[in-house]
N, CA, C and O atoms as a Maestro MAE file, in Angstrom:
{
 s_m_m2io_version
 :::
 2.0.0
}

f_m_ct {
 s_m_title
 :::
 protein
 m_atom[324] {
  # First column is atom index #
  i_m_mmod_type
  r_m_x_coord
  r_m_y_coord
  r_m_z_coord
  i_m_residue_number
  s_m_chain_name
  s_m_pdb_residue_name
  s_m_pdb_atom_name
  i_m_atomic_number
  :::
  1 25 -125.986 26.616 -41.611 1 A "MET " " N  " 7
  2 3 -127.121 25.714 -41.618 1 A "MET " " CA " 6
  3 2 -126.624 24.271 -41.578 1 A "MET " " C  " 6
  4 15 -125.573 23.956 -42.137 1 A "MET " " O  " 8
  5 25 -127.376 23.403 -40.920 2 A "GLU " " N  " 7
  6 3 -127.017 21.994 -40.792 2 A "GLU " " CA " 6
  7 2 -127.136 21.267 -42.122 2 A "GLU " " C  " 6
  8 15 -127.978 21.591 -42.960 2 A "GLU " " O  " 8
  9 25 -126.265 20.271 -42.292 3 A "ASP " " N  " 7
  10 3 -126.340 19.406 -43.461 3 A "ASP " " CA " 6
  11 2 -127.096 18.153 -43.054 3 A "ASP " " C  " 6
  12 15 -126.491 17.207 -42.549 3 A "ASP " " O  " 8
  13 25 -128.402 18.127 -43.264 4 A "ARG " " N  " 7
  14 3 -129.231 17.000 -42.822 4 A "ARG " " CA " 6
  15 2 -129.734 16.217 -44.023 4 A "ARG " " C  " 6
  16 15 -129.994 16.769 -45.092 4 A "ARG " " O  " 8
  17 25 -129.862 14.912 -43.811 5 A "GLU " " N  " 7
  18 3 -130.424 14.063 -44.854 5 A "GLU " " CA " 6
  19 2 -131.936 14.274 -44.904 5 A "GLU " " C  " 6
  20 15 -132.570 14.455 -43.865 5 A "GLU " " O  " 8
  21 25 -132.513 14.250 -46.098 6 A "PRO " " N  " 7
  22 3 -133.971 14.350 -46.175 6 A "PRO " " CA " 6
  23 2 -134.615 13.117 -45.535 6 A "PRO " " C  " 6
  24 15 -134.073 12.015 -45.610 6 A "PRO " " O  " 8
  25 25 -135.743 13.309 -44.923 7 A "GLU " " N  " 7
  26 3 -136.446 12.226 -44.245 7 A "GLU " " CA " 6
  27 2 -137.103 11.296 -45.270 7 A "GLU " " C  " 6
  28 15 -137.797 11.749 -46.180 7 A "GLU " " O  " 8
  29 25 -136.876 10.009 -45.109 8 A "VAL " " N  " 7
  30 3 -137.505 9.008 -45.961 8 A "VAL " " CA " 6
  31 2 -138.815 8.600 -45.290 8 A "VAL " " C  " 6
  32 15 -138.827 8.243 -44.112 8 A "VAL " " O  " 8
  33 25 -139.911 8.652 -46.034 9 A "VAL " " N  " 7
  34 3 -141.217 8.323 -45.469 9 A "VAL " " CA " 6
  35 2 -141.955 7.396 -46.429 9 A "VAL " " C  " 6
  36 15 -142.023 7.646 -47.632 9 A "VAL " " O  " 8
  37 25 -142.503 6.326 -45.872 10 A "PHE " " N  " 7
  38 3 -143.346 5.421 -46.641 10 A "PHE " " CA " 6
  39 2 -144.757 5.504 -46.080 10 A "PHE " " C  " 6
  40 15 -144.953 5.425 -44.867 10 A "PHE " " O  " 8
  41 25 -145.727 5.663 -46.947 11 A "LYS " " N  " 7
  42 3 -147.111 5.739 -46.483 11 A "LYS " " CA " 6
  43 2 -147.533 4.386 -45.926 11 A "LYS " " C  " 6
  44 15 -147.239 3.336 -46.497 11 A "LYS " " O  " 8
  45 25 -148.225 4.441 -44.800 12 A "LYS " " N  " 7
  46 3 -148.689 3.226 -44.124 12 A "LYS " " CA " 6
  47 2 -149.572 2.382 -45.058 12 A "LYS " " C  " 6
  48 15 -149.471 1.155 -45.078 12 A "LYS " " O  " 8
  49 25 -150.418 3.041 -45.814 13 A "GLU " " N  " 7
  50 3 -151.329 2.321 -46.719 13 A "GLU " " CA " 6
  51 2 -150.549 1.589 -47.809 13 A "GLU " " C  " 6
  52 15 -150.879 0.456 -48.162 13 A "GLU " " O  " 8
  53 25 -149.514 2.238 -48.340 14 A "THR " " N  " 7
  54 3 -148.705 1.628 -49.394 14 A "THR " " CA " 6
  55 2 -147.969 0.398 -48.877 14 A "THR " " C  " 6
  56 15 -147.942 -0.639 -49.539 14 A "THR " " O  " 8
  57 25 -147.375 0.516 -47.695 15 A "VAL " " N  " 7
  58 3 -146.647 -0.612 -47.103 15 A "VAL " " CA " 6
  59 2 -147.607 -1.762 -46.827 15 A "VAL " " C  " 6
  60 15 -147.279 -2.920 -47.085 15 A "VAL " " O  " 8
  61 25 -148.780 -1.454 -46.310 16 A "GLY " " N  " 7
  62 3 -149.786 -2.485 -46.043 16 A "GLY " " CA " 6
  63 2 -150.198 -3.220 -47.306 16 A "GLY " " C  " 6
  64 15 -150.339 -4.443 -47.302 16 A "GLY " " O  " 8
  65 25 -150.392 -2.481 -48.381 17 A "LYS " " N  " 7
  66 3 -150.774 -3.109 -49.656 17 A "LYS " " CA " 6
  67 2 -149.637 -3.955 -50.221 17 A "LYS " " C  " 6
  68 15 -149.874 -5.035 -50.764 17 A "LYS " " O  " 8
  69 25 -148.408 -3.467 -50.096 18 A "LEU " " N  " 7
  70 3 -147.262 -4.260 -50.550 18 A "LEU " " CA " 6
  71 2 -147.161 -5.576 -49.782 18 A "LEU " " C  " 6
  72 15 -146.925 -6.632 -50.369 18 A "LEU " " O  " 8
  73 25 -147.340 -5.503 -48.490 19 A "LEU " " N  " 7
  74 3 -147.289 -6.722 -47.683 19 A "LEU " " CA " 6
  75 2 -148.394 -7.700 -48.077 19 A "LEU " " C  " 6
  76 15 -148.163 -8.905 -48.182 19 A "LEU " " O  " 8
  77 25 -149.586 -7.171 -48.290 20 A "SER " " N  " 7
  78 3 -150.717 -8.048 -48.607 20 A "SER " " CA " 6
  79 2 -150.564 -8.739 -49.962 20 A "SER " " C  " 6
  80 15 -151.200 -9.765 -50.200 20 A "SER " " O  " 8
  81 25 -149.736 -8.198 -50.846 21 A "LEU " " N  " 7
  82 3 -149.506 -8.840 -52.139 21 A "LEU " " CA " 6
  83 2 -148.846 -10.212 -51.987 21 A "LEU " " C  " 6
  84 15 -148.964 -11.059 -52.872 21 A "LEU " " O  " 8
  85 25 -148.158 -10.429 -50.874 22 A "PHE " " N  " 7
  86 3 -147.422 -11.670 -50.677 22 A "PHE " " CA " 6
  87 2 -148.177 -12.693 -49.834 22 A "PHE " " C  " 6
  88 15 -147.653 -13.776 -49.575 22 A "PHE " " O  " 8
  89 25 -149.372 -12.381 -49.408 23 A "PHE " " N  " 7
  90 3 -150.165 -13.321 -48.618 23 A "PHE " " CA " 6
  91 2 -150.851 -14.321 -49.538 23 A "PHE " " C  " 6
  92 15 -151.389 -13.948 -50.581 23 A "PHE " " O  " 8
  93 25 -150.829 -15.573 -49.155 24 A "LYS " " N  " 7
  94 3 -151.500 -16.605 -49.949 24 A "LYS " " CA " 6
  95 2 -153.010 -16.588 -49.701 24 A "LYS " " C  " 6
  96 15 -153.795 -16.862 -50.609 24 A "LYS " " O  " 8
  97 25 -153.409 -16.267 -48.482 25 A "ASP " " N  " 7
  98 3 -154.826 -16.228 -48.117 25 A "ASP " " CA " 6
  99 2 -155.297 -14.772 -48.088 25 A "ASP " " C  " 6
  100 15 -154.704 -13.940 -47.402 25 A "ASP " " O  " 8
  101 25 -156.346 -14.473 -48.821 26 A "ASP " " N  " 7
  102 3 -156.863 -13.103 -48.879 26 A "ASP " " CA " 6
  103 2 -157.411 -12.620 -47.540 26 A "ASP " " C  " 6
  104 15 -157.574 -11.417 -47.334 26 A "ASP " " O  " 8
  105 25 -157.692 -13.541 -46.635 27 A "LYS " " N  " 7
  106 3 -158.238 -13.168 -45.334 27 A "LYS " " CA " 6
  107 2 -157.162 -12.745 -44.338 27 A "LYS " " C  " 6
  108 15 -157.480 -12.257 -43.254 27 A "LYS " " O  " 8
  109 25 -155.906 -12.927 -44.694 28 A "THR " " N  " 7
  110 3 -154.810 -12.567 -43.802 28 A "THR " " CA " 6
  111 2 -154.752 -11.051 -43.645 28 A "THR " " C  " 6
  112 15 -154.816 -10.309 -44.625 28 A "THR " " O  " 8
  113 25 -154.631 -10.609 -42.413 29 A "LYS " " N  " 7
  114 3 -154.573 -9.176 -42.109 29 A "LYS " " CA " 6
  115 2 -153.229 -8.842 -41.474 29 A "LYS " " C  " 6
  116 15 -152.565 -9.712 -40.911 29 A "LYS " " O  " 8
  117 25 -152.839 -7.586 -41.567 30 A "VAL " " N  " 7
  118 3 -151.604 -7.097 -40.965 30 A "VAL " " CA " 6
  119 2 -151.979 -6.039 -39.936 30 A "VAL " " C  " 6
  120 15 -152.783 -5.150 -40.215 30 A "VAL " " O  " 8
  121 25 -151.396 -6.139 -38.752 31 A "SER " " N  " 7
  122 3 -151.696 -5.149 -37.721 31 A "SER " " CA " 6
  123 2 -151.020 -3.828 -38.065 31 A "SER " " C  " 6
  124 15 -150.056 -3.788 -38.830 31 A "SER " " O  " 8
  125 25 -151.535 -2.760 -37.493 32 A "GLY " " N  " 7
  126 3 -150.962 -1.435 -37.713 32 A "GLY " " CA " 6
  127 2 -149.520 -1.365 -37.234 32 A "GLY " " C  " 6
  128 15 -148.688 -0.710 -37.862 32 A "GLY " " O  " 8
  129 25 -149.218 -2.039 -36.118 33 A "ASP " " N  " 7
  130 3 -147.844 -2.049 -35.603 33 A "ASP " " CA " 6
  131 2 -146.896 -2.754 -36.560 33 A "ASP " " C  " 6
  132 15 -145.756 -2.323 -36.740 33 A "ASP " " O  " 8
  133 25 -147.363 -3.839 -37.176 34 A "ALA " " N  " 7
  134 3 -146.520 -4.569 -38.131 34 A "ALA " " CA " 6
  135 2 -146.230 -3.710 -39.355 34 A "ALA " " C  " 6
  136 15 -145.118 -3.733 -39.881 34 A "ALA " " O  " 8
  137 25 -147.211 -2.963 -39.805 35 A "VAL " " N  " 7
  138 3 -147.022 -2.079 -40.953 35 A "VAL " " CA " 6
  139 2 -146.023 -0.972 -40.609 35 A "VAL " " C  " 6
  140 15 -145.158 -0.643 -41.420 35 A "VAL " " O  " 8
  141 25 -146.140 -0.401 -39.414 36 A "LEU " " N  " 7
  142 3 -145.196 0.645 -38.993 36 A "LEU " " CA " 6
  143 2 -143.781 0.097 -38.885 36 A "LEU " " C  " 6
  144 15 -142.819 0.766 -39.264 36 A "LEU " " O  " 8
  145 25 -143.657 -1.114 -38.369 37 A "LEU " " N  " 7
  146 3 -142.344 -1.748 -38.257 37 A "LEU " " CA " 6
  147 2 -141.747 -1.994 -39.643 37 A "LEU " " C  " 6
  148 15 -140.563 -1.736 -39.862 37 A "LEU " " O  " 8
  149 25 -142.550 -2.486 -40.569 38 A "MET " " N  " 7
  150 3 -142.062 -2.736 -41.922 38 A "MET " " CA " 6
  151 2 -141.693 -1.424 -42.612 38 A "MET " " C  " 6
  152 15 -140.714 -1.377 -43.356 38 A "MET " " O  " 8
  153 25 -142.445 -0.378 -42.381 39 A "ALA " " N  " 7
  154 3 -142.123 0.929 -42.961 39 A "ALA " " CA " 6
  155 2 -140.779 1.420 -42.425 39 A "ALA " " C  " 6
  156 15 -139.981 1.982 -43.175 39 A "ALA " " O  " 8
  157 25 -140.525 1.213 -41.139 40 A "GLU " " N  " 7
  158 3 -139.246 1.610 -40.555 40 A "GLU " " CA " 6
  159 2 -138.103 0.782 -41.146 40 A "GLU " " C  " 6
  160 15 -137.027 1.317 -41.412 40 A "GLU " " O  " 8
  161 25 -138.328 -0.508 -41.352 41 A "MET " " N  " 7
  162 3 -137.303 -1.358 -41.954 41 A "MET " " CA " 6
  163 2 -137.017 -0.918 -43.394 41 A "MET " " C  " 6
  164 15 -135.858 -0.888 -43.806 41 A "MET " " O  " 8
  165 25 -138.042 -0.582 -44.151 42 A "LEU " " N  " 7
  166 3 -137.857 -0.088 -45.517 42 A "LEU " " CA " 6
  167 2 -137.073 1.217 -45.514 42 A "LEU " " C  " 6
  168 15 -136.206 1.429 -46.362 42 A "LEU " " O  " 8
  169 25 -137.378 2.085 -44.566 43 A "LYS " " N  " 7
  170 3 -136.666 3.359 -44.448 43 A "LYS " " CA " 6
  171 2 -135.174 3.118 -44.215 43 A "LYS " " C  " 6
  172 15 -134.335 3.741 -44.866 43 A "LYS " " O  " 8
  173 25 -134.846 2.230 -43.302 44 A "ILE " " N  " 7
  174 3 -133.447 1.923 -43.007 44 A "ILE " " CA " 6
  175 2 -132.763 1.301 -44.218 44 A "ILE " " C  " 6
  176 15 -131.618 1.635 -44.521 44 A "ILE " " O  " 8
  177 25 -133.449 0.409 -44.908 45 A "PHE " " N  " 7
  178 3 -132.904 -0.244 -46.092 45 A "PHE " " CA " 6
  179 2 -132.580 0.783 -47.179 45 A "PHE " " C  " 6
  180 15 -131.506 0.733 -47.780 45 A "PHE " " O  " 8
  181 25 -133.498 1.704 -47.430 46 A "VAL " " N  " 7
  182 3 -133.301 2.723 -48.466 46 A "VAL " " CA " 6
  183 2 -132.163 3.668 -48.088 46 A "VAL " " C  " 6
  184 15 -131.351 4.031 -48.939 46 A "VAL " " O  " 8
  185 25 -132.100 4.063 -46.834 47 A "GLN " " N  " 7
  186 3 -131.019 4.935 -46.387 47 A "GLN " " CA " 6
  187 2 -129.664 4.255 -46.541 47 A "GLN " " C  " 6
  188 15 -128.700 4.875 -46.991 47 A "GLN " " O  " 8
  189 25 -129.593 2.986 -46.169 48 A "GLU " " N  " 7
  190 3 -128.333 2.246 -46.297 48 A "GLU " " CA " 6
  191 2 -127.941 2.095 -47.767 48 A "GLU " " C  " 6
  192 15 -126.767 2.226 -48.112 48 A "GLU " " O  " 8
  193 25 -128.909 1.821 -48.626 49 A "ALA " " N  " 7
  194 3 -128.627 1.707 -50.058 49 A "ALA " " CA " 6
  195 2 -128.095 3.027 -50.604 49 A "ALA " " C  " 6
  196 15 -127.154 3.036 -51.397 49 A "ALA " " O  " 8
  197 25 -128.681 4.122 -50.191 50 A "ALA " " N  " 7
  198 3 -128.222 5.437 -50.656 50 A "ALA " " CA " 6
  199 2 -126.802 5.717 -50.171 50 A "ALA " " C  " 6
  200 15 -125.973 6.223 -50.927 50 A "ALA " " O  " 8
  201 25 -126.525 5.389 -48.912 51 A "ARG " " N  " 7
  202 3 -125.171 5.611 -48.380 51 A "ARG " " CA " 6
  203 2 -124.138 4.779 -49.131 51 A "ARG " " C  " 6
  204 15 -123.074 5.278 -49.499 51 A "ARG " " O  " 8
  205 25 -124.455 3.526 -49.352 52 A "ARG " " N  " 7
  206 3 -123.505 2.650 -50.043 52 A "ARG " " CA " 6
  207 2 -123.292 3.071 -51.494 52 A "ARG " " C  " 6
  208 15 -122.169 3.040 -51.996 52 A "ARG " " O  " 8
  209 25 -124.369 3.464 -52.162 53 A "ALA " " N  " 7
  210 3 -124.237 3.919 -53.549 53 A "ALA " " CA " 6
  211 2 -123.410 5.207 -53.606 53 A "ALA " " C  " 6
  212 15 -122.609 5.388 -54.524 53 A "ALA " " O  " 8
  213 25 -123.597 6.088 -52.644 54 A "ALA " " N  " 7
  214 3 -122.804 7.329 -52.596 54 A "ALA " " CA " 6
  215 2 -121.336 7.015 -52.349 54 A "ALA " " C  " 6
  216 15 -120.456 7.639 -52.941 54 A "ALA " " O  " 8
  217 25 -121.072 6.056 -51.481 55 A "LYS " " N  " 7
  218 3 -119.688 5.655 -51.209 55 A "LYS " " CA " 6
  219 2 -119.054 5.046 -52.461 55 A "LYS " " C  " 6
  220 15 -117.890 5.312 -52.760 55 A "LYS " " O  " 8
  221 25 -119.813 4.236 -53.184 56 A "GLN " " N  " 7
  222 3 -119.325 3.640 -54.431 56 A "GLN " " CA " 6
  223 2 -119.007 4.727 -55.445 56 A "GLN " " C  " 6
  224 15 -117.974 4.672 -56.112 56 A "GLN " " O  " 8
  225 25 -119.880 5.704 -55.565 57 A "ALA " " N  " 7
  226 3 -119.641 6.814 -56.496 57 A "ALA " " CA " 6
  227 2 -118.394 7.580 -56.091 57 A "ALA " " C  " 6
  228 15 -117.599 7.971 -56.946 57 A "ALA " " O  " 8
  229 25 -118.218 7.798 -54.796 58 A "ASP " " N  " 7
  230 3 -117.032 8.501 -54.310 58 A "ASP " " CA " 6
  231 2 -115.763 7.708 -54.610 58 A "ASP " " C  " 6
  232 15 -114.738 8.282 -54.979 58 A "ASP " " O  " 8
  233 25 -115.837 6.393 -54.451 59 A "THR " " N  " 7
  234 3 -114.698 5.524 -54.745 59 A "THR " " CA " 6
  235 2 -114.296 5.633 -56.209 59 A "THR " " C  " 6
  236 15 -113.114 5.553 -56.544 59 A "THR " " O  " 8
  237 25 -115.281 5.813 -57.073 60 A "GLU " " N  " 7
  238 3 -115.030 5.919 -58.510 60 A "GLU " " CA " 6
  239 2 -114.802 7.372 -58.945 60 A "GLU " " C  " 6
  240 15 -114.784 7.664 -60.141 60 A "GLU " " O  " 8
  241 25 -114.630 8.269 -57.995 61 A "ASP " " N  " 7
  242 3 -114.413 9.697 -58.273 61 A "ASP " " CA " 6
  243 2 -115.533 10.296 -59.130 61 A "ASP " " C  " 6
  244 15 -115.276 11.103 -60.022 61 A "ASP " " O  " 8
  245 25 -116.747 9.900 -58.855 62 A "SER " " N  " 7
  246 3 -117.902 10.430 -59.573 62 A "SER " " CA " 6
  247 2 -118.582 11.484 -58.706 62 A "SER " " C  " 6
  248 15 -118.732 11.303 -57.498 62 A "SER " " O  " 8
  249 25 -118.980 12.558 -59.318 63 A "GLY " " N  " 7
  250 3 -119.640 13.629 -58.589 63 A "GLY " " CA " 6
  251 2 -121.112 13.373 -58.333 63 A "GLY " " C  " 6
  252 15 -121.727 14.032 -57.496 63 A "GLY " " O  " 8
  253 25 -121.677 12.415 -59.055 64 A "THR " " N  " 7
  254 3 -123.089 12.090 -58.882 64 A "THR " " CA " 6
  255 2 -123.255 10.579 -58.743 64 A "THR " " C  " 6
  256 15 -122.441 9.796 -59.232 64 A "THR " " O  " 8
  257 25 -124.317 10.199 -58.071 65 A "VAL " " N  " 7
  258 3 -124.656 8.786 -57.919 65 A "VAL " " CA " 6
  259 2 -125.646 8.434 -59.021 65 A "VAL " " C  " 6
  260 15 -126.641 9.133 -59.212 65 A "VAL " " O  " 8
  261 25 -125.377 7.357 -59.743 66 A "ASP " " N  " 7
  262 3 -126.322 6.926 -60.771 66 A "ASP " " CA " 6
  263 2 -126.664 5.452 -60.565 66 A "ASP " " C  " 6
  264 15 -126.189 4.817 -59.624 66 A "ASP " " O  " 8
  265 25 -127.471 4.935 -61.435 67 A "ILE " " N  " 7
  266 3 -127.966 3.568 -61.295 67 A "ILE " " CA " 6
  267 2 -126.845 2.541 -61.318 67 A "ILE " " C  " 6
  268 15 -126.962 1.488 -60.691 67 A "ILE " " O  " 8
  269 25 -125.766 2.827 -62.027 68 A "ASP " " N  " 7
  270 3 -124.631 1.899 -62.070 68 A "ASP " " CA " 6
  271 2 -124.025 1.704 -60.685 68 A "ASP " " C  " 6
  272 15 -123.633 0.593 -60.328 68 A "ASP " " O  " 8
  273 25 -123.947 2.772 -59.910 69 A "HIS " " N  " 7
  274 3 -123.409 2.670 -58.555 69 A "HIS " " CA " 6
  275 2 -124.330 1.817 -57.684 69 A "HIS " " C  " 6
  276 15 -123.874 0.983 -56.903 69 A "HIS " " O  " 8
  277 25 -125.622 2.042 -57.833 70 A "PHE " " N  " 7
  278 3 -126.591 1.259 -57.069 70 A "PHE " " CA " 6
  279 2 -126.524 -0.218 -57.452 70 A "PHE " " C  " 6
  280 15 -126.570 -1.088 -56.582 70 A "PHE " " O  " 8
  281 25 -126.415 -0.501 -58.740 71 A "GLU " " N  " 7
  282 3 -126.339 -1.894 -59.191 71 A "GLU " " CA " 6
  283 2 -125.100 -2.597 -58.655 71 A "GLU " " C  " 6
  284 15 -125.128 -3.804 -58.415 71 A "GLU " " O  " 8
  285 25 -124.029 -1.867 -58.469 72 A "LYS " " N  " 7
  286 3 -122.792 -2.471 -57.951 72 A "LYS " " CA " 6
  287 2 -122.901 -2.825 -56.475 72 A "LYS " " C  " 6
  288 15 -122.295 -3.802 -56.034 72 A "LYS " " O  " 8
  289 25 -123.662 -2.052 -55.698 73 A "ILE " " N  " 7
  290 3 -123.757 -2.325 -54.264 73 A "ILE " " CA " 6
  291 2 -124.921 -3.252 -53.907 73 A "ILE " " C  " 6
  292 15 -124.971 -3.791 -52.802 73 A "ILE " " O  " 8
  293 25 -125.842 -3.432 -54.831 74 A "LEU " " N  " 7
  294 3 -127.062 -4.187 -54.539 74 A "LEU " " CA " 6
  295 2 -126.819 -5.625 -54.083 74 A "LEU " " C  " 6
  296 15 -127.442 -6.042 -53.106 74 A "LEU " " O  " 8
  297 25 -125.946 -6.415 -54.733 75 A "PRO " " N  " 7
  298 3 -125.772 -7.800 -54.266 75 A "PRO " " CA " 6
  299 2 -125.311 -7.882 -52.809 75 A "PRO " " C  " 6
  300 15 -125.837 -8.691 -52.045 75 A "PRO " " O  " 8
  301 25 -124.355 -7.074 -52.420 76 A "GLN " " N  " 7
  302 3 -123.873 -7.107 -51.045 76 A "GLN " " CA " 6
  303 2 -124.934 -6.571 -50.089 76 A "GLN " " C  " 6
  304 15 -125.083 -7.084 -48.980 76 A "GLN " " O  " 8
  305 25 -125.653 -5.571 -50.500 77 A "LEU " " N  " 7
  306 3 -126.715 -5.007 -49.660 77 A "LEU " " CA " 6
  307 2 -127.774 -6.066 -49.349 77 A "LEU " " C  " 6
  308 15 -128.221 -6.189 -48.209 77 A "LEU " " O  " 8
  309 25 -128.164 -6.816 -50.353 78 A "LEU " " N  " 7
  310 3 -129.173 -7.847 -50.149 78 A "LEU " " CA " 6
  311 2 -128.660 -8.992 -49.283 78 A "LEU " " C  " 6
  312 15 -129.429 -9.592 -48.532 78 A "LEU " " O  " 8
  313 25 -127.380 -9.298 -49.378 79 A "LEU " " N  " 7
  314 3 -126.802 -10.348 -48.534 79 A "LEU " " CA " 6
  315 2 -126.724 -9.903 -47.080 79 A "LEU " " C  " 6
  316 15 -126.863 -10.726 -46.174 79 A "LEU " " O  " 8
  317 25 -126.504 -8.616 -46.847 80 A "ASP " " N  " 7
  318 3 -126.387 -8.112 -45.482 80 A "ASP " " CA " 6
  319 2 -127.721 -8.089 -44.766 80 A "ASP " " C  " 6
  320 15 -127.771 -8.200 -43.541 80 A "ASP " " O  " 8
  321 25 -128.807 -7.946 -45.517 81 A "PHE " " N  " 7
  322 3 -130.120 -7.893 -44.884 81 A "PHE " " CA " 6
  323 2 -130.739 -9.212 -44.987 81 A "PHE " " C  " 6
  324 15 -131.861 -9.405 -44.518 81 A "PHE " " O  " 8
  :::
 }
 m_bond[323] {
  # First column is bond index #
  i_m_from
  i_m_to
  i_m_order
  :::
  1 1 2 1
  2 2 3 1
  3 3 4 2
  4 3 5 1
  5 5 6 1
  6 6 7 1
  7 7 8 2
  8 7 9 1
  9 9 10 1
  10 10 11 1
  11 11 12 2
  12 11 13 1
  13 13 14 1
  14 14 15 1
  15 15 16 2
  16 15 17 1
  17 17 18 1
  18 18 19 1
  19 19 20 2
  20 19 21 1
  21 21 22 1
  22 22 23 1
  23 23 24 2
  24 23 25 1
  25 25 26 1
  26 26 27 1
  27 27 28 2
  28 27 29 1
  29 29 30 1
  30 30 31 1
  31 31 32 2
  32 31 33 1
  33 33 34 1
  34 34 35 1
  35 35 36 2
  36 35 37 1
  37 37 38 1
  38 38 39 1
  39 39 40 2
  40 39 41 1
  41 41 42 1
  42 42 43 1
  43 43 44 2
  44 43 45 1
  45 45 46 1
  46 46 47 1
  47 47 48 2
  48 47 49 1
  49 49 50 1
  50 50 51 1
  51 51 52 2
  52 51 53 1
  53 53 54 1
  54 54 55 1
  55 55 56 2
  56 55 57 1
  57 57 58 1
  58 58 59 1
  59 59 60 2
  60 59 61 1
  61 61 62 1
  62 62 63 1
  63 63 64 2
  64 63 65 1
  65 65 66 1
  66 66 67 1
  67 67 68 2
  68 67 69 1
  69 69 70 1
  70 70 71 1
  71 71 72 2
  72 71 73 1
  73 73 74 1
  74 74 75 1
  75 75 76 2
  76 75 77 1
  77 77 78 1
  78 78 79 1
  79 79 80 2
  80 79 81 1
  81 81 82 1
  82 82 83 1
  83 83 84 2
  84 83 85 1
  85 85 86 1
  86 86 87 1
  87 87 88 2
  88 87 89 1
  89 89 90 1
  90 90 91 1
  91 91 92 2
  92 91 93 1
  93 93 94 1
  94 94 95 1
  95 95 96 2
  96 95 97 1
  97 97 98 1
  98 98 99 1
  99 99 100 2
  100 99 101 1
  101 101 102 1
  102 102 103 1
  103 103 104 2
  104 103 105 1
  105 105 106 1
  106 106 107 1
  107 107 108 2
  108 107 109 1
  109 109 110 1
  110 110 111 1
  111 111 112 2
  112 111 113 1
  113 113 114 1
  114 114 115 1
  115 115 116 2
  116 115 117 1
  117 117 118 1
  118 118 119 1
  119 119 120 2
  120 119 121 1
  121 121 122 1
  122 122 123 1
  123 123 124 2
  124 123 125 1
  125 125 126 1
  126 126 127 1
  127 127 128 2
  128 127 129 1
  129 129 130 1
  130 130 131 1
  131 131 132 2
  132 131 133 1
  133 133 134 1
  134 134 135 1
  135 135 136 2
  136 135 137 1
  137 137 138 1
  138 138 139 1
  139 139 140 2
  140 139 141 1
  141 141 142 1
  142 142 143 1
  143 143 144 2
  144 143 145 1
  145 145 146 1
  146 146 147 1
  147 147 148 2
  148 147 149 1
  149 149 150 1
  150 150 151 1
  151 151 152 2
  152 151 153 1
  153 153 154 1
  154 154 155 1
  155 155 156 2
  156 155 157 1
  157 157 158 1
  158 158 159 1
  159 159 160 2
  160 159 161 1
  161 161 162 1
  162 162 163 1
  163 163 164 2
  164 163 165 1
  165 165 166 1
  166 166 167 1
  167 167 168 2
  168 167 169 1
  169 169 170 1
  170 170 171 1
  171 171 172 2
  172 171 173 1
  173 173 174 1
  174 174 175 1
  175 175 176 2
  176 175 177 1
  177 177 178 1
  178 178 179 1
  179 179 180 2
  180 179 181 1
  181 181 182 1
  182 182 183 1
  183 183 184 2
  184 183 185 1
  185 185 186 1
  186 186 187 1
  187 187 188 2
  188 187 189 1
  189 189 190 1
  190 190 191 1
  191 191 192 2
  192 191 193 1
  193 193 194 1
  194 194 195 1
  195 195 196 2
  196 195 197 1
  197 197 198 1
  198 198 199 1
  199 199 200 2
  200 199 201 1
  201 201 202 1
  202 202 203 1
  203 203 204 2
  204 203 205 1
  205 205 206 1
  206 206 207 1
  207 207 208 2
  208 207 209 1
  209 209 210 1
  210 210 211 1
  211 211 212 2
  212 211 213 1
  213 213 214 1
  214 214 215 1
  215 215 216 2
  216 215 217 1
  217 217 218 1
  218 218 219 1
  219 219 220 2
  220 219 221 1
  221 221 222 1
  222 222 223 1
  223 223 224 2
  224 223 225 1
  225 225 226 1
  226 226 227 1
  227 227 228 2
  228 227 229 1
  229 229 230 1
  230 230 231 1
  231 231 232 2
  232 231 233 1
  233 233 234 1
  234 234 235 1
  235 235 236 2
  236 235 237 1
  237 237 238 1
  238 238 239 1
  239 239 240 2
  240 239 241 1
  241 241 242 1
  242 242 243 1
  243 243 244 2
  244 243 245 1
  245 245 246 1
  246 246 247 1
  247 247 248 2
  248 247 249 1
  249 249 250 1
  250 250 251 1
  251 251 252 2
  252 251 253 1
  253 253 254 1
  254 254 255 1
  255 255 256 2
  256 255 257 1
  257 257 258 1
  258 258 259 1
  259 259 260 2
  260 259 261 1
  261 261 262 1
  262 262 263 1
  263 263 264 2
  264 263 265 1
  265 265 266 1
  266 266 267 1
  267 267 268 2
  268 267 269 1
  269 269 270 1
  270 270 271 1
  271 271 272 2
  272 271 273 1
  273 273 274 1
  274 274 275 1
  275 275 276 2
  276 275 277 1
  277 277 278 1
  278 278 279 1
  279 279 280 2
  280 279 281 1
  281 281 282 1
  282 282 283 1
  283 283 284 2
  284 283 285 1
  285 285 286 1
  286 286 287 1
  287 287 288 2
  288 287 289 1
  289 289 290 1
  290 290 291 1
  291 291 292 2
  292 291 293 1
  293 293 294 1
  294 294 295 1
  295 295 296 2
  296 295 297 1
  297 297 298 1
  298 298 299 1
  299 299 300 2
  300 299 301 1
  301 301 302 1
  302 302 303 1
  303 303 304 2
  304 303 305 1
  305 305 306 1
  306 306 307 1
  307 307 308 2
  308 307 309 1
  309 309 310 1
  310 310 311 1
  311 311 312 2
  312 311 313 1
  313 313 314 1
  314 314 315 1
  315 315 316 2
  316 315 317 1
  317 317 318 1
  318 318 319 1
  319 319 320 2
  320 319 321 1
  321 321 322 1
  322 322 323 1
  323 323 324 2
  :::
 }
}
């Protein structure tokens, strides 16, 4: 059997609401395409964070990834994006 990564999915409604939290004007709207694009960007960001945290855990000879590994990669991850 193939070793596949689980699919990361963000609900369109959730992404739309998150985006709208940052609008200064309540009348500002987001198109469906913009929401789909942002959902795809979030998916890529989460996948990259998981890969980097797993690599950090591997570097430290840890069998599991925990929050400490994520905290160590977060500053560089945010600078890259």
